[in-house]
Phi, psi and omega in degrees: 000320182296316181296317180294328186277347180302313178298325179296314181298316181301316177303313178296327179292319175300314181300323178293324184290328190297311188283000185294323181290324177290324179294324179296318175299315181294330179295322178295313180297320182295323180295321177296312181300321180299317181295318178297321179296318182299316181301315182294320180294322176299314180298319177299315181294324174297315179301315179295323179292321178293326178298316180295317177304311183293324179292320175301315182295320179293319180296318178296318181298320180299314182299316182298314182294321177301323179290323178290318181302329183296338182266357184265168184285312180259082183297315185294318179299316179296315180294322176299315177299314178301315183295320181294319178295319180295316178300318180300314180293322175302313177303314179297321178295317176301318183293319174303313183295322180295316180298316177297318179292327175296317177298317183295318179297316182296318178297316180298323174297314181292323177295323180289322174299317182294318178300317180297320181295314182295321179296315178300317178289330182278342186307312179301321178294319176297321181292323177297315178303316176300314178299319178294315180299319179294319177298317177300316180298317180292319175298316181294319181295322179298312178302316179299315181293321177295324177295317177297316178298317177299315178302315174299315180297318180299316178298318178294318178299313180299314181296318175298320179297316177296318179294322178296318178298318181296319179290324178294319179292320180294320181297320179296315179297320181296311181300318179303311182297318182296314181297316179301315180299316179299315179297315179296316178299317180298313176300321183292318180295316182296320182294319182294321177298317180292320179297317181297311181299318181294323178293317177298325181290332179285000000 
């Protein structure tokens, strides 16, 4: 198993090495795009900040003019003129805010598109990495299984050898006992024979 997977691993390593030059070039372009996006985002933030500043200034000016109008003879005409001027400034501030938000939305849309493109281009490399990791994992698992099998086989061989030794020892002990029993039986017979011969002589 280990020998068969070596060509697969070598092929995957080659596949992984190929896109690095292209990714490096994309990285430079992305840095330029990132700088351009940041410039546009800064402009959007500046427009929105200017919008808020103008609105705050217009609101303060309206309060101030309304106080001045209170001292005049034609109060309503004065207040209407102040309200019209306030409305005009509010519309300009709102336009700036809308422009800023539009720029911000456009940049975010482009960033999302760029991220999606990079992910799509990077998908084959990620798939190759996944395949390589799976091959390495399978190899490691196979090595571990082979090691476990070898350990079990060694234990089984050792156990068989021990059992064989035990049987040989038991056989040796049995023969020894049988020889002893035979010698004892022979001596008993010889003693009985001598006793019988001695009894006959009397």
